C-alpha positions as CSV (number, residue, x, y, z in Angstrom):
1,M,-14.8,6.3,-25.7
2,I,-13.2,3.4,-24.0
3,Q,-9.4,3.4,-24.3
4,R,-8.3,1.6,-21.1
5,I,-10.1,-1.3,-19.3
6,A,-9.2,-2.6,-15.9
7,V,-9.3,-6.4,-15.7
8,Y,-9.8,-8.0,-12.3
9,C,-8.8,-11.7,-12.2
10,G,-7.1,-14.4,-10.1
11,S,-3.5,-14.6,-9.0
12,K,-4.0,-18.3,-9.8
13,K,-5.0,-19.9,-13.1
14,G,-7.9,-22.0,-11.7
15,L,-8.6,-25.6,-12.5
16,E,-10.4,-25.2,-15.9
17,A,-8.5,-24.6,-19.1
18,A,-11.4,-22.4,-20.2
19,Y,-10.3,-19.6,-17.8
20,E,-6.8,-19.2,-19.4
21,S,-8.3,-19.5,-22.9
22,A,-10.9,-16.7,-22.2
23,A,-8.1,-14.5,-20.7
24,K,-6.1,-14.9,-23.9
25,Q,-9.1,-14.3,-26.1
26,L,-10.0,-11.1,-24.2
27,A,-6.4,-10.0,-24.6
28,S,-6.6,-10.4,-28.4
29,I,-9.8,-8.4,-28.5
30,F,-8.1,-5.6,-26.5
31,V,-5.2,-5.4,-28.9
32,E,-7.4,-5.5,-32.0
33,A,-9.5,-2.6,-30.5
34,K,-6.4,-0.7,-29.4
35,I,-7.5,-0.9,-25.7
36,E,-4.9,-0.7,-23.0
37,L,-5.0,-3.3,-20.3
38,I,-5.0,-2.0,-16.7
39,F,-4.4,-4.9,-14.2
40,G,-2.9,-5.8,-10.9
41,G,0.7,-5.9,-12.0
42,A,1.6,-9.5,-11.2
43,Q,3.1,-12.1,-13.5
44,V,1.3,-15.0,-11.8
45,G,-2.1,-16.6,-12.4
46,L,-4.7,-15.2,-14.9
47,M,-3.2,-11.8,-14.3
48,G,0.0,-12.9,-15.9
49,V,-1.8,-14.8,-18.7
50,V,-3.9,-11.8,-19.8
51,A,-0.9,-9.4,-19.5
52,D,1.5,-11.7,-21.4
53,A,-1.1,-12.2,-24.2
54,V,-1.6,-8.5,-24.7
55,I,2.2,-7.8,-24.6
56,S,3.0,-10.7,-27.1
57,Q,0.6,-9.0,-29.6
58,G,2.1,-5.6,-29.2
59,G,-0.6,-4.1,-27.0
60,R,-0.2,-1.6,-24.1
61,V,-0.3,-2.9,-20.5
62,T,-0.2,-0.9,-17.2
63,G,0.2,-2.8,-14.0
64,V,-0.6,-1.4,-10.5
65,I,1.0,-3.2,-7.7
66,P,1.4,-2.6,-4.0
67,N,5.0,-2.2,-2.9
68,C,4.8,-5.2,-0.6
69,F,4.4,-7.4,-3.7
70,D,6.9,-5.5,-5.9
71,T,9.4,-8.3,-6.1
72,K,10.9,-10.0,-9.2
73,E,9.0,-13.2,-8.2
74,V,5.6,-11.4,-8.3
75,A,5.7,-8.1,-10.2
76,H,5.6,-8.4,-14.0
77,Q,8.8,-7.1,-15.5
78,N,7.8,-6.5,-19.1
79,L,5.0,-4.1,-19.0
80,T,4.5,-0.8,-20.8
81,E,4.3,0.8,-17.3
82,L,4.4,-0.6,-13.7
83,V,2.9,1.7,-11.1
84,T,3.9,1.0,-7.5
85,V,1.5,2.1,-4.8
86,S,1.6,1.9,-1.0
87,G,-1.1,-0.7,-0.4
88,M,-4.2,-2.5,-1.6
89,H,-6.6,0.5,-1.1
90,E,-4.4,2.8,-3.2
91,R,-4.1,0.0,-5.8
92,K,-7.9,-0.2,-6.2
93,A,-8.3,3.6,-6.3
94,K,-5.5,4.0,-8.9
95,M,-7.0,1.3,-11.2
96,L,-10.4,2.9,-10.8
97,D,-8.9,6.2,-11.8
98,L,-6.9,4.9,-14.8
99,A,-9.6,2.8,-16.4
100,D,-12.6,3.7,-18.6
101,A,-14.4,0.4,-17.8
102,F,-14.0,-2.7,-15.7
103,I,-14.2,-6.5,-16.4
104,A,-14.0,-9.3,-13.8
105,L,-12.7,-12.6,-14.9
106,P,-12.7,-15.7,-12.7
107,G,-10.7,-15.2,-9.5
108,G,-10.9,-15.3,-5.7
109,I,-11.9,-13.0,-3.0
110,G,-9.4,-10.3,-4.1
111,T,-11.0,-10.2,-7.5
112,M,-14.5,-10.0,-5.9
113,D,-13.3,-7.2,-3.7
114,E,-12.1,-5.2,-6.6
115,F,-15.2,-5.9,-8.8
116,F,-17.7,-5.1,-6.1
117,E,-15.9,-1.8,-5.2
118,A,-16.0,-0.7,-8.9
119,W,-19.6,-1.6,-9.2
120,T,-20.6,-0.1,-5.9
121,W,-18.9,3.2,-6.9
122,Y,-20.9,3.1,-10.1
123,Q,-24.2,2.6,-8.1
124,L,-23.3,5.6,-5.9
125,G,-22.5,7.8,-8.8
126,I,-18.8,8.2,-7.9
127,H,-18.0,7.2,-11.5
128,A,-19.9,6.6,-14.6
129,K,-17.7,3.8,-16.0
130,P,-19.4,0.5,-17.1
131,V,-18.7,-2.7,-15.2
132,G,-18.9,-6.3,-16.6
133,L,-18.5,-9.9,-15.7
134,L,-17.0,-12.4,-18.1
135,N,-18.9,-15.5,-17.1
136,V,-16.4,-18.1,-18.3
137,D,-17.8,-21.6,-18.3
138,G,-20.6,-20.6,-15.8
139,Y,-18.0,-19.5,-13.2
140,F,-20.2,-16.6,-12.0
141,D,-23.6,-18.4,-12.2
142,S,-24.0,-18.7,-8.4
143,L,-23.0,-15.1,-7.9
144,I,-25.6,-13.9,-10.5
145,N,-28.3,-16.0,-8.8
146,Y,-27.3,-14.4,-5.5
147,L,-27.6,-10.9,-7.0
148,R,-31.1,-11.9,-8.2
149,T,-31.9,-12.9,-4.6
150,M,-30.7,-9.5,-3.5
151,V,-33.2,-7.9,-5.9
152,D,-36.0,-10.3,-4.8
153,Q,-35.4,-9.5,-1.1
154,G,-35.3,-5.7,-1.7
155,F,-31.6,-5.1,-1.1
156,L,-30.7,-4.3,-4.7
157,S,-32.7,-2.5,-7.4
158,Q,-33.4,-4.3,-10.6
159,E,-32.2,-1.1,-12.4
160,H,-28.8,-1.5,-10.7
161,L,-28.6,-5.2,-11.5
162,N,-29.4,-4.3,-15.1
163,S,-26.4,-1.9,-15.1
164,L,-24.0,-4.9,-14.7
165,H,-23.0,-6.2,-18.1
166,I,-22.7,-10.0,-18.1
167,S,-21.6,-12.3,-21.0
168,D,-19.8,-15.5,-21.6
169,C,-18.3,-14.1,-24.8
170,P,-15.4,-11.6,-24.5
171,A,-16.3,-9.8,-27.8
172,A,-19.9,-9.4,-26.8
173,L,-19.0,-8.1,-23.4
174,L,-16.7,-5.5,-24.8
175,R,-19.4,-4.5,-27.2
176,Y,-21.9,-4.1,-24.3
177,L,-19.4,-2.0,-22.4
178,T,-18.6,0.3,-25.3
179,E,-22.2,0.9,-26.1
180,S,-23.1,1.6,-22.4
181,K,-24.0,5.2,-21.7
182,R,-24.6,6.9,-18.4
183,T,-24.7,10.5,-17.3
184,L,-22.9,10.9,-14.0
185,K,-25.1,12.5,-11.4
186,S,-22.9,13.7,-8.6
187,V,-23.7,12.5,-5.1
188,W,-21.7,15.2,-3.5
189,I,-23.5,18.0,-1.6
190,T,-22.1,21.5,-2.2
191,D,-22.6,24.5,0.1
192,D,-25.1,25.9,-2.5
193,D,-27.2,22.8,-2.2
194,Q,-27.5,23.2,1.6
195,T,-29.0,26.8,1.4
C-alpha cells in the first residue's frame, strides 16, 4: 500500500503555467488519497508549489534538505517534518528510504538525477517501489523518445522501459503506481550463495 510518495521537481517554476497547475492538482490528489508528500524540503519553485498545496489542504509533508541549503530563504518552514541531512547523496538515500513510490515532475538536472537514481535502483532490484513520470504538457516527450532509442540500440530492455509509469494525468499516474506490483528479487550475494 502506498502511503508516502517522493516527488522530484524543479527548484524553479518553469515557463509554462501548466507545470504549476499540475503540481497543485497532484497535491490535491495526494491529500484526497491520504498520501504523504516526501520532497526536497525547499520553499522555492515547483517544490514549494506542491508542498504549499498539500499543506493548505491539511495534508502531511516531509521535506529532506541538505544542511548547506537549510536557511530561512530556502528551507520550507511550515512542513509536518523537515529532515536535515549532510549532503545531496544522503538526501537522495533518505527520500528513497522514506517513500513507497516516486514521481518526477518537470525540473532540471537535479530532478533528473533523483529520478534516474530511483529508477536505476528499481532496475537493479535494490527496491521494489514504482517510479513514474508526470509528463506535463509534453515536457518529457524528448526523454521518452531517448529511452526508446536506448531500447532500440540494446542498452535498455523493453521490460524495464515498461516498468516506468508515464502519464500526463496526475490521477491516472497515481492509479498506475498504486496498481503496480513487483516482487523484489535481491541482487545481494550471501555466503551461502557462493558455496
